[in-house]
C-alpha positions as CSV (number, residue, x, y, z in Angstrom):
1,X,103.0,-7.7,100.1
2,X,103.8,-11.4,100.3
3,X,106.6,-12.3,102.7
4,X,107.4,-15.9,101.7
5,X,110.0,-17.1,99.1
6,X,108.6,-16.8,95.6
7,X,109.2,-19.4,93.0
8,X,110.6,-17.7,89.9
9,X,108.4,-19.7,87.5
10,X,105.1,-19.9,89.4
11,X,105.6,-16.9,91.8
12,X,104.0,-19.0,94.6
13,X,104.3,-17.6,98.1
14,X,105.5,-19.6,101.1
15,X,107.7,-22.1,99.1
16,X,108.5,-25.1,101.2
17,X,112.2,-26.1,101.1
18,X,112.7,-29.9,100.9
19,X,114.8,-31.8,103.4
20,X,117.6,-32.1,100.8
21,X,118.3,-28.4,101.4
22,X,118.6,-28.8,105.2
23,X,120.9,-31.8,105.3
24,X,123.7,-32.3,107.7
25,X,126.3,-29.5,107.1
26,X,129.4,-30.5,105.3
27,X,132.9,-29.0,106.0
28,X,133.2,-25.3,106.6
29,X,132.0,-23.5,103.4
30,X,134.0,-21.1,101.4
31,X,132.5,-17.6,101.5
32,X,132.6,-15.3,98.5
33,X,131.2,-11.8,98.5
34,X,131.0,-9.6,95.4
35,X,130.2,-6.0,96.2
36,X,129.5,-3.7,93.2
37,X,129.9,0.0,93.3
38,X,127.1,2.4,92.4
39,X,125.2,-0.3,90.5
40,X,121.5,0.6,90.4
41,X,118.5,-1.6,91.2
42,X,117.5,-1.8,87.5
43,X,120.8,-2.3,85.8
44,X,121.1,-6.1,85.6
45,X,119.4,-8.5,83.3
46,X,118.0,-10.5,86.2
47,X,116.4,-7.3,87.5
48,X,114.7,-6.6,84.2
49,X,117.2,-4.6,82.2
50,X,116.6,-5.1,78.5
51,X,119.7,-3.3,77.2
52,X,122.6,-4.3,79.5
53,X,123.9,-7.9,79.6
54,X,125.1,-9.6,82.8
55,X,124.8,-13.4,82.2
56,X,127.3,-14.4,84.9
57,X,125.8,-12.3,87.6
58,X,122.3,-13.4,86.5
59,X,123.5,-17.0,86.9
60,X,124.0,-16.4,90.6
61,X,120.3,-15.5,90.8
62,X,119.4,-18.5,88.6
63,X,121.3,-20.9,90.8
64,X,120.2,-19.3,94.1
65,X,117.9,-16.6,95.5
66,X,117.3,-13.1,94.1
67,X,115.9,-10.6,96.5
68,X,113.5,-7.9,95.4
69,X,113.8,-6.1,98.7
70,X,117.5,-6.2,99.4
71,X,118.9,-3.2,101.2
72,X,122.1,-1.6,102.4
73,X,122.6,0.3,105.6
74,X,123.7,3.5,104.0
75,X,123.3,5.0,100.5
76,X,126.9,5.9,100.1
77,X,130.2,4.1,99.5
78,X,132.2,4.1,102.7
79,X,129.4,3.7,105.3
80,X,127.9,1.0,103.2
81,X,131.2,-0.9,103.3
82,X,131.5,-0.2,107.1
83,X,128.1,-1.9,107.4
84,X,129.0,-5.1,105.5
85,X,132.3,-5.4,107.3
86,X,130.8,-5.1,110.8
87,X,127.2,-6.3,110.6
88,X,126.3,-3.1,112.4
89,X,124.6,0.1,111.4
90,X,127.6,2.5,110.6
91,X,125.8,5.2,112.5
92,X,126.4,3.2,115.7
93,X,130.0,4.4,115.5
94,X,129.6,7.8,113.8
95,X,130.5,6.4,110.3
96,X,127.7,8.3,108.6
97,X,129.3,9.3,105.4
98,X,132.5,9.2,103.3
99,X,134.3,11.4,105.8
100,X,134.4,8.3,107.9
101,X,135.8,9.5,111.2
102,X,138.6,11.4,113.0
103,X,141.2,9.1,111.5
104,X,139.5,8.8,108.1
105,X,138.8,5.1,108.7
106,X,136.6,2.4,110.0
107,X,137.2,2.8,113.8
108,X,139.9,0.5,115.0
109,X,137.5,-0.6,117.8
110,X,135.3,-2.3,115.3
111,X,135.7,-6.0,114.4
112,X,135.4,-7.0,110.8
113,X,133.9,-10.1,109.2
114,X,137.5,-11.0,108.2
115,X,138.5,-10.9,111.9
116,X,135.5,-13.2,112.7
117,X,136.2,-15.7,110.0
118,X,140.0,-15.7,110.5
119,X,139.3,-16.7,114.1
120,X,137.4,-19.7,112.7
121,X,140.3,-20.9,110.6
122,X,139.7,-19.2,107.3
123,X,142.2,-17.8,104.9
124,X,141.0,-14.2,104.2
125,X,141.5,-12.1,101.1
126,X,140.3,-8.8,99.7
127,X,140.5,-7.8,96.1
128,X,139.2,-4.3,95.1
129,X,138.1,-1.0,96.7
130,X,138.5,-0.8,100.5
131,X,137.4,2.8,101.3
132,X,137.7,2.3,105.0
133,X,141.1,3.8,105.7
134,X,144.3,4.5,103.9
135,X,147.1,4.4,106.5
136,X,149.1,1.3,107.3
137,X,147.2,0.6,110.5
138,X,143.8,1.0,108.8
139,X,144.3,-0.9,105.6
140,X,142.9,-4.5,105.2
141,X,146.1,-6.3,106.3
142,X,145.5,-4.9,109.8
143,X,141.8,-5.5,109.7
144,X,141.7,-9.3,109.5
145,X,142.8,-9.9,105.9
146,X,145.7,-12.1,105.0
147,X,146.1,-10.8,101.4
148,X,145.1,-7.5,99.8
149,X,145.1,-6.5,96.1
150,X,143.3,-3.3,95.3
151,X,142.8,0.4,96.0
152,X,142.5,2.2,99.3
153,X,139.6,4.4,98.2
154,X,138.0,5.9,95.1
155,X,141.0,5.4,92.7
156,X,140.3,8.2,90.3
157,X,141.1,6.0,87.3
158,X,140.5,2.5,86.1
159,X,143.8,2.4,84.2
160,X,146.2,4.2,86.6
161,X,144.5,4.0,90.0
162,X,145.6,5.9,93.1
163,X,146.1,4.2,96.4
164,X,147.1,0.8,94.9
165,X,148.3,-2.0,97.1
166,X,149.5,-5.5,96.2
167,X,150.4,-7.4,99.4
168,X,152.4,-10.0,97.4
169,X,154.9,-7.2,96.9
170,X,154.5,-5.2,100.1
171,X,151.9,-3.7,102.4
172,X,152.7,-0.2,101.1
173,X,150.7,1.9,98.7
174,X,152.5,1.9,95.3
175,X,151.9,2.7,91.7
176,X,149.7,0.4,89.8
177,X,151.4,-2.0,87.3
178,X,152.7,-0.2,84.2
179,X,151.0,-2.7,81.9
180,X,149.2,-0.9,79.1
181,X,146.4,-3.4,79.3
182,X,145.9,-2.9,83.1
183,X,142.2,-2.2,83.9
184,X,141.1,-2.5,87.5
185,X,137.9,-4.6,86.9
186,X,139.9,-7.1,84.8
187,X,142.8,-7.2,87.2
188,X,140.6,-7.8,90.2
189,X,138.9,-10.7,88.5
190,X,142.2,-12.2,87.5
191,X,143.8,-11.8,91.0
192,X,140.7,-13.3,92.7
193,X,140.8,-16.3,90.4
194,X,144.4,-16.9,91.1
195,X,143.9,-16.5,94.9
196,X,141.1,-19.0,95.0
197,X,143.4,-21.5,93.2
198,X,146.1,-21.0,95.8
199,X,143.6,-21.7,98.6
200,X,141.8,-24.7,97.1
201,X,142.2,-26.7,100.3
202,X,140.0,-24.1,102.0
203,X,138.2,-22.9,103.9
204,X,138.6,-19.4,102.5
205,X,136.8,-16.0,102.6
206,X,137.2,-13.7,99.6
207,X,135.7,-10.2,99.6
208,X,135.7,-8.7,96.1
209,X,134.5,-5.1,96.3
210,X,134.7,-3.7,92.7
211,X,135.1,0.0,92.0
212,X,132.9,-0.7,89.0
213,X,130.6,0.9,88.0
214,X,131.6,4.1,90.0
215,X,132.8,7.1,88.0
216,X,134.9,8.0,86.2
217,X,133.2,5.9,83.5
218,X,136.1,4.3,81.7
219,X,136.2,1.0,79.8
220,X,138.4,-0.7,77.2
221,X,137.1,-0.6,73.6
222,X,136.8,-4.4,73.5
223,X,133.8,-4.1,75.9
224,X,132.3,-1.1,74.0
225,X,132.2,-3.2,70.9
226,X,129.7,-5.6,72.5
227,X,127.0,-2.9,72.4
228,X,126.9,-1.5,68.8
229,X,123.2,-0.9,69.0
230,X,123.3,1.5,71.9
231,X,123.6,4.9,70.3
232,X,123.8,6.9,73.6
233,X,127.5,7.0,74.5
234,X,126.9,7.2,78.2
235,X,124.6,4.2,78.2
236,X,126.9,2.3,76.0
237,X,129.9,3.0,78.3
238,X,127.9,1.9,81.3
239,X,126.7,-1.3,79.6
240,X,130.3,-2.1,78.7
241,X,131.5,-1.5,82.3
242,X,128.8,-3.8,83.6
243,X,129.8,-6.4,81.0
244,X,133.5,-6.1,82.2
245,X,132.4,-6.7,85.8
246,X,130.2,-9.5,84.7
247,X,133.2,-11.2,82.9
248,X,135.2,-10.8,86.1
249,X,132.5,-12.5,88.2
250,X,132.3,-15.2,85.5
251,X,136.0,-16.0,85.7
252,X,135.8,-16.2,89.5
253,X,132.8,-18.4,89.5
254,X,134.2,-20.7,86.8
255,X,137.3,-21.2,89.0
256,X,135.1,-22.2,91.9
257,X,133.3,-24.7,89.7
258,X,136.6,-26.0,88.1
259,X,138.0,-26.8,91.6
260,X,134.8,-28.6,92.6
261,X,134.0,-26.1,95.3
262,X,130.6,-24.9,93.9
263,X,128.4,-26.9,96.3
264,X,130.5,-25.8,99.3
265,X,130.7,-22.1,98.6
266,X,128.3,-19.5,99.9
267,X,128.1,-16.6,97.4
268,X,126.7,-13.1,97.7
269,X,126.3,-10.5,95.1
270,X,125.3,-7.0,96.4
271,X,125.6,-3.4,95.3
272,X,127.0,-0.9,97.8
273,X,124.2,1.7,97.1
274,X,121.9,2.8,94.3
275,X,123.0,4.4,91.0
276,X,123.9,8.1,91.3
277,X,121.6,10.9,90.0
278,X,122.5,13.9,87.9
279,X,122.7,12.2,84.5
280,X,120.4,10.4,82.1
281,X,121.3,7.0,83.6
282,X,118.0,6.4,85.4
283,X,119.5,3.2,86.8
284,X,117.2,2.7,89.8
285,X,113.9,2.2,87.9
286,X,111.2,1.8,89.2
287,X,112.5,3.3,92.4
288,X,112.5,7.0,93.5
289,X,115.8,8.6,94.3
290,X,119.4,7.7,93.9
291,X,122.7,7.4,95.7
292,X,123.1,9.6,98.8
293,X,119.3,9.8,99.3
294,X,117.0,8.0,101.7
295,X,114.5,7.2,99.0
296,X,114.3,3.5,97.9
297,X,116.7,4.3,95.0
298,X,119.4,5.1,97.5
299,X,119.3,1.9,99.5
300,X,117.3,-0.9,97.7
301,X,119.9,-2.6,95.5
302,X,120.6,-5.8,93.5
303,X,121.1,-8.5,96.2
304,X,121.4,-12.3,95.6
305,X,122.7,-15.4,97.3
306,X,123.8,-18.8,96.0
307,X,124.7,-22.0,97.9
308,X,123.8,-25.2,96.0
309,X,122.2,-27.9,98.1
310,X,121.7,-25.5,101.0
311,X,119.6,-22.8,99.3
312,X,117.0,-23.4,96.6
313,X,117.7,-22.4,93.0
314,X,115.8,-20.1,90.8
315,X,113.9,-18.4,93.6
316,X,112.8,-14.8,93.7
317,X,112.1,-13.7,97.3
318,X,110.4,-10.5,98.5
319,X,111.7,-11.1,102.0
320,X,113.3,-7.8,103.1
321,X,117.0,-8.4,103.9
322,X,120.0,-6.1,104.4
323,X,123.8,-6.4,103.8
324,X,124.3,-6.3,107.6
325,X,123.1,-9.9,107.5
326,X,126.2,-11.1,105.6
327,X,128.4,-11.2,108.7
328,X,126.1,-13.3,111.0
329,X,124.9,-15.5,108.2
330,X,128.5,-16.3,107.2
331,X,129.8,-16.7,110.7
332,X,127.1,-19.2,111.6
333,X,127.5,-21.1,108.3
334,X,131.3,-21.3,109.1
335,X,130.4,-23.1,112.4
336,X,130.7,-20.1,114.6
337,X,128.3,-18.4,117.0
338,X,127.4,-14.8,117.2
339,X,127.5,-13.2,120.6
340,X,125.2,-10.5,122.2
341,X,128.3,-8.5,123.0
342,X,128.9,-8.0,119.3
343,X,125.8,-5.8,119.2
344,X,125.0,-6.9,115.6
345,X,122.2,-5.4,113.6
346,X,122.2,-8.2,111.0
347,X,120.8,-11.6,111.5
348,X,121.5,-15.1,110.2
349,X,119.3,-15.5,107.1
350,X,119.7,-19.2,106.6
351,X,116.9,-20.4,108.9
352,X,114.5,-18.0,107.3
353,X,115.5,-18.9,103.7
354,X,115.4,-22.6,104.3
355,X,112.0,-22.5,106.1
356,X,113.2,-23.8,109.4
357,X,112.1,-20.5,111.0
358,X,108.9,-18.8,110.0
359,X,108.4,-15.1,109.7
360,X,110.8,-12.3,108.6
361,X,114.4,-11.9,109.6
362,X,113.7,-8.1,110.1
363,X,110.5,-6.1,110.7
364,X,112.2,-2.7,110.8
365,X,115.1,-1.0,109.1
366,X,116.6,2.4,109.8
367,X,118.7,4.9,107.9
368,X,120.4,8.3,108.7
369,X,122.8,10.3,106.6
370,X,123.6,14.0,106.4
371,X,120.3,15.4,107.7
372,X,118.2,12.8,105.8
373,X,116.7,9.7,107.4
374,X,114.1,7.0,106.9
375,X,112.5,4.1,108.8
376,X,110.8,1.1,107.3
377,X,108.4,-1.0,109.5
378,X,106.7,-3.8,107.7
379,X,105.4,-2.3,104.4
380,X,105.3,1.2,105.8
381,X,108.1,3.7,105.3
382,X,108.6,7.2,106.7
383,X,111.2,9.2,104.9
384,X,112.8,12.6,105.4
385,X,114.3,12.7,102.0
386,X,115.7,16.3,102.0
387,X,118.0,17.9,104.5
388,X,116.0,20.9,105.9
389,X,112.7,21.6,107.4
390,X,110.4,19.8,105.0
391,X,108.1,17.3,106.8
392,X,108.7,13.6,106.4
393,X,106.6,11.6,103.9
394,X,104.8,8.4,104.5
395,X,104.4,5.6,102.0
396,X,103.1,2.0,101.8
397,X,105.7,0.2,99.8
398,X,103.4,-2.8,99.2
399,X,101.5,-0.9,96.6
400,X,103.8,2.2,96.0
401,X,107.3,1.0,95.3
402,X,108.0,4.3,93.6
403,X,107.1,6.4,96.7
404,X,104.7,8.7,94.8
405,X,101.7,8.8,97.1
406,X,102.4,10.6,100.4
407,X,99.9,9.3,103.0
408,X,101.2,11.4,105.9
409,X,98.1,13.7,105.9
410,X,95.6,10.8,105.9
411,X,97.6,8.5,108.2
412,X,98.9,10.8,111.0
413,X,98.9,8.1,113.6
414,X,101.0,5.7,111.4
415,X,103.4,8.6,110.7
416,X,103.8,9.3,114.4
417,X,104.2,5.6,115.1
418,X,107.1,5.3,112.7
419,X,108.7,8.6,113.9
420,X,108.6,7.2,117.4
421,X,110.4,4.1,116.2
422,X,113.1,6.1,114.5
423,X,113.6,8.5,117.4
424,X,114.1,5.5,119.8
425,X,116.6,4.0,117.4
426,X,118.4,7.3,116.8
427,X,119.1,7.8,120.5
428,X,121.4,4.8,120.4
429,X,123.4,6.0,117.3
430,X,126.6,8.0,117.7
431,X,126.7,11.6,116.3
432,X,128.4,11.8,112.9
433,X,132.1,12.2,113.4
434,X,134.0,14.8,111.3
435,X,137.7,14.2,110.4
436,X,140.2,16.0,112.6
437,X,141.2,18.4,109.8
438,X,137.6,19.4,109.2
439,X,137.0,20.0,112.9
440,X,140.2,22.2,112.9
441,X,139.1,24.1,109.9
442,X,135.6,24.7,111.4
443,X,137.2,25.9,114.7
444,X,139.5,28.3,112.9
445,X,136.7,29.6,110.8
446,X,134.5,30.2,113.8
447,X,137.4,32.0,115.6
448,X,138.0,34.1,112.6
449,X,134.4,35.3,112.2
450,X,133.8,35.7,116.0
451,X,132.1,39.1,116.5
452,X,131.2,39.5,112.9
453,X,127.5,39.8,111.9
454,X,126.2,36.5,110.5
455,X,126.3,36.1,106.8
456,X,123.3,34.8,104.9
457,X,124.2,31.3,103.8
458,X,123.6,30.4,100.2
459,X,121.3,27.4,99.7
460,X,122.9,24.2,98.3
461,X,121.3,22.6,95.3
462,X,120.1,19.8,97.6
463,X,118.2,22.3,99.7
464,X,116.7,24.3,96.9
């Protein structure tokens, strides 16, 4: 597997970046992070999808770098968001799944990217799905953000979402606007565009975590009409939802350009995890697995960056990166310094992407969630993809991106080498923390059944 930047037209490894891309830094850049929800690896045009259309998102790849090996630190909504907010593996602080923790939130001991950038003089805004706490002290306004327009968690509806907050009115959760045309994806794009206009003097940091294209799959008819040739209703709805999100991205990017900020704005577009399974969607092609698994389809996602004049345009890179890199890359770009005391797992990508530092930003990645785990070291990946007693499988991703050829039996030494790496990492991770109510329920259930003969537990579908 090549490890240099790849030119999208010639696919030539080891692309040299010219001096014009490493010029003296200008003023602090604006920082814009789009974070899609449940968008699969193969569901954008720039990742090869022939049926869905995403010209505005594709333009970020065209004007910057598209990564073929972009990862997230967890294959599930809330811990993935905990990772991008902190630059740390969420398992470090027990945030292993959507139960989050004893107070149903990102631990208050964690410092967010908004905190870091606010300390550097940035205006900070979030527009979209938070999913890191729903009480007043755990919502974005208490986690480093100046302004918040969005939903506290999975909203349940795109038209009448639960957990809606508009900080222009108050910090409290309220009903969504009673406008019959209200649709979260559209509303988030409109608010973000307006917010950028209000902060045109910069510098600003805007985090736009869509709830698109997470279920329930709902979309206005105007977007459905764009895909008359898709006969499958499910595929047509998904295509329309992606198109709505693409429109929102387009409006935001157009505003950046209109205000003359394009060359001084660092842009990321990333999905929080892979597409879910259980339907005919097949959105992670050619990868194996889906959301909430430790196969590639769970964690390898659409991932791109744009910063005209600082990063090359039209480049496809097979350099492995992870969303944990967003925090340190942004802090350093903003003129700050990362500190060892922060215990970050991400790294500043810019020296590697501009060619001033050779090699890879990461050699090894780790994952752990609900009894499943994986470690990738170089091109090798050891994955325990099912909770239970099945042995882990070993793959060489350089020639087996679909994880189809288990090499554990013929490479036992390599398997043990990777297992040793994962064990050494896992020792430093916190145990998964259950919410207080679940702990209480378990304690009550244990007390109630004390002295009773154990009942045979029915296998879950995942274990069967």
